[in-house]
VOBA-1610 file (N, C-alpha, C; in pm, whole numbers, padded with zeros to 5 digits, always signed):
BEGIN
Met+06840+12321+16221Met+06746+12278+16318Met+06807+12186+16412Asn+06775+12212+16543Asn+06837+12126+16656Asn+06810+11977+16628Leu+06915+11906+16626Leu+06900+11757+16593Leu+06823+11679+16713His+06876+11713+16830His+06808+11652+16949His+06654+11678+16952Gln+06615+11801+16939Gln+06474+11841+16937Gln+06394+11775+16827Ala+06453+11772+16714Ala+06388+11706+16594Ala+06365+11562+16628Lys+06461+11492+16694Lys+06447+11354+16723Lys+06321+11338+16829Leu+06319+11427+16923Leu+06211+11416+17029Leu+06084+11447+16959Asp+06073+11540+16856Asp+05952+11569+16806Asp+05895+11448+16718Ile+05994+11384+16639Ile+05954+11267+16562Ile+05895+11155+16652Val+05959+11132+16764Val+05916+11031+16849Val+05779+11072+16909Glu+05756+11188+16949Glu+05628+11237+16991Glu+05521+11235+16895Ala+05554+11284+16772Ala+05452+11270+16658Ala+05422+11130+16634Gly+05523+11039+16631Gly+05485+10907+16610Gly+05396+10836+16709Arg+05419+10871+16840Arg+05329+10825+16941Arg+05187+10877+16925Arg+05179+10995+16890Arg+05046+11051+16866Arg+04967+10998+16746Val+05037+10976+16631Val+04967+10920+16523Val+04915+10780+16554Tyr+04994+10705+16630Tyr+04962+10572+16661Tyr+04847+10567+16770Glu+04862+10654+16871Glu+04754+10654+16973Glu+04614+10695+16924Arg+04631+10800+16822Arg+04498+10847+16771Arg+04441+10753+16655Gly+04509+10645+16625Gly+04468+10554+16518Gly+04490+10602+16380Phe+04575+10696+16365Phe+04609+10735+16227Phe+04691+10641+16151Val+04744+10551+16233Val+04830+10428+16163Val+04802+10301+16240Ala+04837+10202+16176Ala+04820+10062+16247Ala+04954+09989+16218Ser+04981+09897+16309Ser+05094+09816+16290Ser+05219+09907+16268Asn+05289+09882+16156Asn+05415+09949+16137Asn+05392+10065+16027Asp+05262+10094+16004Asp+05231+10183+15898Asp+05300+10327+15931Gly+05310+10409+15822Gly+05337+10553+15836Gly+05478+10581+15839Asn+05514+10705+15815Asn+05661+10753+15830Asn+05656+10895+15852Ile+05757+10942+15919Ile+05781+11084+15965Ile+05924+11119+15924Ser+05949+11249+15881Ser+06083+11290+15856Ser+06092+11433+15893Cys+06229+11475+15901Cys+06261+11623+15917Cys+06385+11652+15852Arg+06386+11763+15779Arg+06503+11801+15709Arg+06591+11887+15804Ile+06692+11823+15861Ile+06771+11883+15971Ile+06892+11964+15915Glu+06928+11938+15789Glu+07036+12020+15715Glu+06990+12018+15564Glu+07053+12101+15487Glu+07008+12105+15346Glu+07028+11967+15275Asp+07114+11890+15313Asp+07141+11771+15254Asp+07128+11641+15349Arg+07054+11666+15458Arg+07039+11552+15564Arg+06897+11548+15605Ile+06834+11428+15600Ile+06699+11399+15644Ile+06703+11295+15766Leu+06643+11336+15876Leu+06613+11260+15981Leu+06483+11190+15954Thr+06481+11053+15967Thr+06362+10978+15935Thr+06326+10862+16026Thr+06196+10820+16022Thr+06168+10695+16098Thr+06219+10576+16016Pro+06251+10469+16084Pro+06296+10359+16024Pro+06180+10270+15964Thr+06214+10186+15875Thr+06119+10091+15809Thr+06091+09978+15920Gly+05973+09922+15908Gly+05930+09808+15991Gly+05925+09823+16129Met+05895+09939+16184Met+05871+09968+16328Met+05741+10048+16353Ser+05674+10009+16460Ser+05550+10086+16501Ser+05597+10223+16536Lys+05519+10320+16485Lys+05550+10454+16516Lys+05504+10496+16662Gly+05444+10409+16731Gly+05385+10440+16867Gly+05497+10400+16965Phe+05606+10327+16931Phe+05690+10289+17031Phe+05852+10321+16991Leu+05860+10430+16913Leu+05986+10463+16876Leu+06077+10519+16988Lys+06195+10499+16984Lys+06300+10569+17067Lys+06395+10657+16983Val+06453+10759+17036Val+06536+10848+16960Val+06661+10773+16891Glu+06696+10657+16951Glu+06805+10584+16890Glu+06757+10496+16759Asp+06628+10492+16751Asp+06581+10415+16641Asp+06582+10491+16512Leu+06586+10616+16515Leu+06581+10718+16403Leu+06714+10701+16323Cys+06704+10741+16190Cys+06821+10732+16114Cys+06835+10856+16026Ile+06949+10878+15972Ile+06976+10995+15892Ile+07017+10958+15748Thr+06952+11014+15650Thr+06990+10990+15519Thr+07038+11119+15455Asp+07105+11104+15331Asp+07137+11216+15247Asp+07015+11238+15159Met+07022+11332+15058Met+06914+11371+14971Met+06894+11273+14869Asp+06979+11168+14860Asp+06944+11065+14772Asp+06882+10936+14841Gly+06859+10946+14975Gly+06802+10847+15050Gly+06899+10738+15098Thr+07033+10770+15090Thr+07129+10671+15129Thr+07156+10696+15278Leu+07162+10594+15357Leu+07178+10594+15498Leu+07320+10646+15525Val+07323+10751+15623Val+07454+10798+15657Val+07476+10796+15811Ser+07365+10771+15886Ser+07381+10752+16034Ser+07253+10672+16086Gly+07281+10581+16183Gly+07186+10503+16232Gly+07198+10361+16218Gln+07134+10279+16296Gln+07146+10134+16296Gln+07039+10057+16216Lys+06939+10133+16171Lys+06820+10074+16107Lys+06805+10139+15969Arg+06737+10060+15882Arg+06716+10115+15735Arg+06596+10216+15743Pro+06619+10326+15663Pro+06515+10424+15657Pro+06385+10379+15605Ser+06277+10457+15616Ser+06155+10423+15558Ser+06154+10392+15416Ser+06072+10302+15373Ser+06069+10266+15227Ser+06020+10371+15146Glu+05944+10471+15210Glu+05892+10585+15126Glu+05977+10702+15156Ile+06088+10693+15182Ile+06182+10817+15203Ile+06194+10892+15070Gly+06172+10826+14963Gly+06175+10888+14823Gly+06064+10999+14819Met+05953+10966+14871Met+05841+11065+14859Met+05883+11196+14939His+05940+11176+15069His+05981+11266+15150His+06083+11371+15081Ile+06183+11302+15021Ile+06286+11374+14953Ile+06227+11455+14839Phe+06138+11398+14774Phe+06073+11470+14657Phe+06005+11597+14701Leu+05930+11593+14820Leu+05868+11699+14869Leu+05971+11803+14904Tyr+06074+11770+14981Tyr+06178+11863+15029Tyr+06241+11922+14899Arg+06253+11859+14799Arg+06327+11921+14668Arg+06228+12016+14610Glu+06102+11988+14602Glu+06007+12073+14541Glu+05961+12183+14611Arg+05982+12179+14750Arg+05926+12285+14857Arg+06047+12311+14942Pro+06146+12401+14910Pro+06242+12424+15005Pro+06206+12483+15138Asp+06082+12544+15154Asp+06034+12591+15274Asp+05985+12485+15370Val+05982+12366+15311Val+05923+12263+15401Val+06036+12190+15472Arg+06005+12166+15611Arg+06116+12117+15686Arg+06077+11987+15752Ala+05949+11937+15733Ala+05903+11809+15795Ala+05794+11754+15716Val+05778+11614+15709Val+05668+11545+15636Val+05615+11436+15731Val+05480+11418+15729Val+05411+11319+15800Val+05334+11239+15698His+05345+11113+15698His+05255+11028+15612His+05186+10925+15702Ala+05057+10918+15695Ala+04983+10825+15771Ala+04857+10772+15700His+04783+10695+15774His+04658+10631+15714His+04530+10663+15808Pro+04509+10781+15833Pro+04402+10820+15911Pro+04267+10764+15851Pro+04174+10680+15927Pro+04093+10609+15869Pro+03977+10681+15789Thr+03926+10795+15853Thr+03811+10864+15785Thr+03869+10936+15661Ala+03984+11001+15674Ala+04033+11076+15562Ala+04071+10980+15441Thr+04129+10872+15492Thr+04167+10766+15386Thr+04040+10700+15319Gly+03931+10691+15401Gly+03807+10655+15334Gly+03768+10750+15219Phe+03785+10883+15245Phe+03749+10971+15131Phe+03849+10954+15024Ala+03970+10920+15054Ala+04062+10894+14937Ala+04036+10763+14864Val+03986+10673+14925Val+03946+10546+14866Val+03817+10573+14779Ala+03727+10648+14831Ala+03602+10676+14766Ala+03616+10775+14652Gly+03741+10838+14637Gly+03760+10925+14527Gly+03703+11059+14563Val+03683+11107+14694Val+03618+11230+14728Val+03719+11327+14787Pro+03774+11433+14722Pro+03854+11527+14782Pro+03802+11605+14895Leu+03875+11650+14983Leu+03828+11733+15104Leu+03852+11887+15063Thr+03771+11937+14958Thr+03794+12071+14913Thr+03676+12150+14928Met+03577+12105+15018Met+03452+12181+15036Met+03474+12299+15125Cys+03402+12405+15102Cys+03413+12517+15190Cys+03304+12513+15304Val+03362+12451+15406Val+03269+12414+15524Val+03317+12472+15658Leu+03443+12442+15698Leu+03487+12476+15829Leu+03581+12593+15824Pro+03549+12708+15890Pro+03651+12826+15881Pro+03796+12794+15920Glu+03812+12707+16027Glu+03940+12675+16076Glu+04030+12611+15968Val+03956+12527+15894Val+04035+12437+15790Val+04067+12533+15674Ile+03989+12627+15636Ile+03999+12722+15534Ile+04125+12808+15560Ile+04128+12853+15682Ile+04232+12945+15724Ile+04371+12869+15746Thr+04372+12759+15814Thr+04503+12698+15836Thr+04551+12597+15742Leu+04466+12544+15658Leu+04509+12437+15567Leu+04448+12452+15425Gly+04332+12487+15407Gly+04276+12502+15269Gly+04235+12376+15215Ala+04206+12369+15096Ala+04158+12248+15024Ala+04272+12138+15031Ile+04210+12014+15028Ile+04298+11893+15033Ile+04259+11804+14916Pro+04346+11809+14807Pro+04315+11735+14690Pro+04344+11588+14695Ile+04297+11509+14604Ile+04332+11364+14592Ile+04439+11360+14491Val+04540+11287+14525Val+04655+11262+14427Val+04639+11121+14371Glu+04660+11124+14238Glu+04644+10983+14171Glu+04733+10885+14231Tyr+04672+10756+14236Tyr+04757+10649+14288Tyr+04892+10624+14231Gly+04975+10598+14317Gly+05110+10545+14275Gly+05159+10441+14375Thr+05230+10343+14325Thr+05274+10236+14402Thr+05366+10277+14521Pro+05318+10238+14649Pro+05406+10284+14763Pro+05541+10236+14762Gly+05641+10307+14806Gly+05776+10265+14836Gly+05857+10284+14699Gly+05799+10345+14604Gly+05886+10369+14485Gly+05867+10507+14417Pro+05921+10541+14314Pro+05904+10674+14248Pro+05768+10707+14201Glu+05685+10597+14173Glu+05550+10615+14121Glu+05467+10692+14216Ile+05495+10688+14351Ile+05407+10759+14448Ile+05433+10912+14443Ser+05556+10951+14398Ser+05583+11088+14402Ser+05540+11178+14290Glu+05556+11122+14175Glu+05528+11202+14048Glu+05389+11263+14047Pro+05284+11182+14084Pro+05151+11247+14076Pro+05125+11367+14169Ile+05215+11378+14280Ile+05198+11490+14375Ile+05254+11621+14316Arg+05329+11613+14197Arg+05400+11728+14146Arg+05293+11842+14121Gln+05189+11817+14065Gln+05095+11923+14017Gln+05025+11984+14131Tyr+05045+11931+14258Tyr+04981+11994+14381Tyr+05079+12048+14469Val+05205+12007+14467Val+05293+12032+14566Val+05323+12191+14600Lys+05325+12265+14498Lys+05346+12402+14507Lys+05241+12479+14592Asp+05116+12437+14579Asp+05013+12507+14630Asp+04944+12455+14744Tyr+04953+12332+14786Tyr+04890+12264+14897Tyr+04987+12203+15002Asp+04945+12198+15119Asp+05023+12137+15222Asp+04970+12006+15277Ala+04867+11960+15216Ala+04812+11832+15260Ala+04750+11763+15141Tyr+04766+11630+15135Tyr+04730+11552+15014Tyr+04656+11424+15059Leu+04541+11387+14992Leu+04489+11263+15008Leu+04556+11177+14893Leu+04607+11052+14934Leu+04673+10967+14826Leu+04580+10855+14794Glu+04531+10856+14685Glu+04430+10764+14625Glu+04457+10621+14670Asn+04357+10560+14729Asn+04369+10424+14777Asn+04490+10390+14875His+04520+10489+14944His+04654+10477+15023His+04638+10544+15158Gly+04642+10670+15158Gly+04652+10743+15295Gly+04646+10893+15270Ala+04737+10960+15356Ala+04734+11097+15352Ala+04885+11154+15389Thr+04923+11268+15339Thr+05050+11308+15365Thr+05038+11471+15391Thr+05104+11516+15487Thr+05107+11660+15521Thr+05259+11712+15522Ile+05271+11835+15505Ile+05411+11892+15513Ile+05400+12021+15604Gly+05504+12057+15660Gly+05505+12180+15732Gly+05647+12231+15764Ala+05653+12345+15852Ala+05769+12412+15881Ala+05850+12337+15984Asp+05787+12250+16055Asp+05864+12154+16151Asp+05773+12041+16161Val+05822+11942+16245Val+05756+11811+16270Val+05618+11826+16317Met+05603+11908+16437Met+05471+11927+16500Met+05370+11996+16412Asn+05431+12093+16329Asn+05337+12167+16230Asn+05282+12075+16135Ala+05365+11988+16078Ala+05317+11884+15974Ala+05224+11790+16044Tyr+05241+11751+16181Tyr+05159+11655+16244Tyr+05026+11725+16272Tyr+05024+11850+16311Tyr+04892+11911+16346Tyr+04814+11924+16213Lys+04873+11938+16108Lys+04797+11939+15979Lys+04734+11803+15952Met+04803+11705+15990Met+04736+11573+15982Met+04614+11553+16068Glu+04621+11618+16190Glu+04516+11606+16282Glu+04393+11686+16223Thr+04420+11804+16180Thr+04322+11891+16105Thr+04251+11817+16006Leu+04341+11753+15911Leu+04279+11678+15800Leu+04184+11571+15845Glu+04221+11497+15932Glu+04129+11386+15977Glu+04017+11436+16050His+04028+11545+16132His+03916+11598+16208His+03814+11656+16109Phe+03858+11726+16000Phe+03768+11773+15896Phe+03694+11653+15838Ala+03766+11552+15805Ala+03705+11435+15739Ala+03594+11374+15827Lys+03624+11362+15957Lys+03514+11311+16045Lys+03393+11395+16057Ile+03416+11524+16069Ile+03301+11616+16075Ile+03220+11615+15943Leu+03283+11612+15835Leu+03220+11611+15702Leu+03136+11478+15683Phe+03201+11370+15725Phe+03134+11238+15708Phe+03007+11234+15811Val+03025+11290+15935Val+02895+11291+16009Val+02790+11389+15944Ala+02827+11495+15895Ala+02731+11578+15829Ala+02664+11516+15716Gln+02744+11437+15635Gln+02690+11361+15522Gln+02586+11257+15573Gln+02613+11193+15675Gln+02517+11094+15736Gln+02384+11163+15776Leu+02396+11288+15814Leu+02275+11362+15862Leu+02203+11419+15744Gly+02246+11402+15615Gly+02173+11449+15506Gly+02247+11551+15420Gly+02357+11604+15459Gly+02432+11700+15382Gly+02503+11800+15467Tyr+02573+11888+15405Tyr+02645+12000+15463Tyr+02613+12141+15411Asn+02621+12235+15498Asn+02603+12377+15444Asn+02734+12431+15406Glu+02753+12475+15299Glu+02869+12540+15242Glu+02871+12689+15247Leu+02998+12746+15293Leu+03014+12892+15310Leu+03023+12950+15158Asn+02962+13066+15141Asn+02957+13127+15019Asn+03085+13202+14987Ala+03095+13267+14862Ala+03217+13328+14821Ala+03251+13447+14918Glu+03154+13528+14952Glu+03190+13637+15036Glu+03250+13578+15179Gln+03184+13478+15231Gln+03233+13435+15367Gln+03373+13372+15351Val+03397+13314+15244Val+03534+13241+15217Val+03632+13352+15201Glu+03601+13462+15130Glu+03686+13583+15103Glu+03735+13642+15240Lys+03645+13652+15338Lys+03683+13708+15464Lys+03779+13621+15534Leu+03752+13492+15522Leu+03846+13392+15587Leu+03973+13396+15527Val+03984+13412+15397Val+04120+13410+15329Val+04190+13543+15371Ala+04116+13651+15390Ala+04183+13779+15443Ala+04237+13754+15577Ile+04174+13686+15668Ile+04224+13653+15799Ile+04355+13572+15779Arg+04346+13467+15691Arg+04461+13387+15666Arg+04585+13468+15630Asn+04551+13561+15536Asn+04663+13653+15484Asn+04725+13739+15590Arg+04639+13790+15673Arg+04680+13884+15789Arg+04769+13802+15891Met+04735+13675+15897Met+04814+13591+15992Met+04944+13536+15938Gly+04961+13564+15800Gly+05085+13534+15739Gly+05101+13386+15696Leu+04968+13322+15684Leu+04968+13181+15653Leu+04964+13158+15505Arg+05027+13060+15445Arg+05009+13035+15310Arg+04902+12923+15299Gly+04849+12928+15171Gly+04735+12827+15135Gly+04709+12831+14992Pro+04624+12732+14955Pro+04587+12741+14812Pro+04495+12852+14771Asp+04493+12881+14639Asp+04405+12975+14587Asp+04338+12931+14460Pro+04209+12902+14467Pro+04118+12933+14568Pro+04134+12849+14698Ala+04093+12893+14818Ala+04111+12813+14937Ala+04031+12690+14946Cys+03918+12688+14876Cys+03830+12582+14864Cys+03742+12577+14738Asp+03667+12481+14721Asp+03568+12488+14606Asp+03447+12569+14634Ile+03446+12701+14585Ile+03330+12780+14634Ile+03202+12735+14553Pro+03099+12715+14621Pro+02980+12683+14556Pro+02918+12793+14470Asp+02850+12770+14356Asp+02797+12866+14271Asp+02670+12944+14338Ala+02607+12881+14422Ala+02485+12934+14476Ala+02447+12854+14609Pro+02356+12918+14691Pro+02321+12843+14814Pro+02270+12706+14772Thr+02290+12603+14866Thr+02255+12471+14836Thr+02136+12438+14912Thr+02045+12355+14843Thr+01909+12337+14910Thr+01869+12191+14933Gln+01930+12113+14863Gln+01876+11968+14868Gln+01990+11870+14867Pro+01988+11772+14950Pro+02099+11666+14949Pro+02078+11581+14821Thr+02195+11519+14775Thr+02187+11439+14667Thr+02290+11329+14688Thr+02313+11236+14600Thr+02409+11137+14640Thr+02517+11129+14523Asn+02640+11094+14567Asn+02747+11094+14464Asn+02825+10966+14494Gly+02801+10855+14419Gly+02870+10733+14439Gly+02819+10685+14575Gly+02703+10707+14613Gly+02656+10653+14749Gly+02692+10744+14866Ile+02769+10856+14828Ile+02808+10950+14936Ile+02719+11069+14934Pro+02641+11104+15032Pro+02550+11229+15025Pro+02637+11344+15017Thr+02596+11430+14929Thr+02661+11567+14919Thr+02537+11670+14899Ile+02581+11786+14879Ile+02482+11894+14868Ile+02506+11959+14724Arg+02400+11982+14647Arg+02412+12054+14525Arg+02310+12156+14506Thr+02324+12262+14412Thr+02230+12350+14387Thr+02130+12294+14276Leu+02003+12325+14307Leu+01904+12284+14204Leu+01876+12403+14109Ser+01868+12367+13982Ser+01838+12461+13875Ser+01689+12493+13901Ala+01656+12611+13828Ala+01511+12662+13845Ala+01419+12557+13799Gly+01454+12496+13687Gly+01359+12379+13630Gly+01346+12277+13728Glu+01453+12230+13794Glu+01453+12122+13882Glu+01368+12157+14009Gln+01384+12282+14063Gln+01306+12328+14173Gln+01164+12330+14143Ala+01123+12371+14016Ala+00981+12383+13973Ala+00929+12238+13974Gly+01012+12152+13904Gly+00968+12004+13894Gly+00950+11934+14030Ala+01049+11968+14121Ala+01033+11911+14251Ala+00906+11956+14334Glu+00876+12091+14316Glu+00771+12139+14382Glu+00635+12090+14318Thr+00636+12071+14181Thr+00508+12014+14122Thr+00484+11870+14158Ser+00595+11787+14170Ser+00601+11654+14206Ser+00534+11641+14340Gln+00589+11732+14428Gln+00548+11721+14579Gln+00403+11760+14581Asp+00351+11861+14512Asp+00211+11894+14513Asp+00124+11788+14455Asp+00162+11725+14352Asp+00089+11606+14285Asp+00079+11495+14395Leu+00191+11470+14463Leu+00194+11357+14562Leu+00086+11378+14671Ile+00092+11515+14725Ile-00008+11545+14830Ile-00143+11536+14783Ala-00165+11582+14657Ala-00308+11572+14608Ala-00352+11436+14586Glu-00261+11342+14547Glu-00297+11201+14524Glu-00330+11137+14659Ile-00245+11168+14760Ile-00272+11115+14896Ile-00407+11162+14947Thr-00430+11293+14936Thr-00552+11346+14981Thr-00677+11283+14908Arg-00667+11266+14776Arg-00771+11205+14703Arg-00801+11056+14754Arg-00692+10987+14783Arg-00717+10839+14825Arg-00775+10844+14969Val-00732+10929+15056Val-00787+10935+15188Val-00933+10971+15183Met-00976+11062+15109Met-01110+11103+15083Met-01195+10993+15033Glu-01144+10910+14944Glu-01219+10795+14886Glu-01247+10689+14997Glu-01142+10677+15083Glu-01157+10568+15183Glu-01266+10618+15297Leu-01284+10749+15304Leu-01376+10805+15408Leu-01517+10804+15359Lys-01539+10776+15227Lys-01677+10790+15177Lys-01755+10666+15227
//
């Protein structure tokens, strides 16, 4: 990979994550695997919105600094873990996009079958169990997901995306946060419609024709059409009502209408 272009891409991605509010202060980190044993990464303790190419540093696959004037990101270990586990990955973006991180804090994975573009380009986004940032604890919980997923919500922390190059990994972060925002708005409006198995299958076929990789299944396909919003830990979701629940709901509604009618008639006597 061209070193100069990789540096420009990291600086640009850093500017974008900062300007879009995906990070605050000195949060977040971005890296690119420029050689099999060399990682270009953002430094620790610097705002990603104001990076210059000379601020970036290069480490080996053990995280040891080999070039640059600044210390590498404290979370370089997570990046190296992802590169070791996924040889096809050439870039990693870690940020704290507010809406997606809200889902991570609430314990709600972004695995719903809702948006065609997300199913095709990214697929489900699981929640990874919490690990202390900056150390090996943050990496190990990702292991069970790393082979199948390109985006992860980090419990009580943020989000990480991986890709074929820096901008590819960055765009996945954009998609993740965009999906979270749309889903959050839909929940505030009472719930969301989920695509059925046949609809998802067609989208996966498109994904395959485009040569894109993604998890299988691409999302959590609902068992049946959903009809009534409910709540899950204070977060509105949609679920399928059983036949008994549907009958009970209809009976309850009829009884309520009958009772209201009776009382109105009594008042009119």
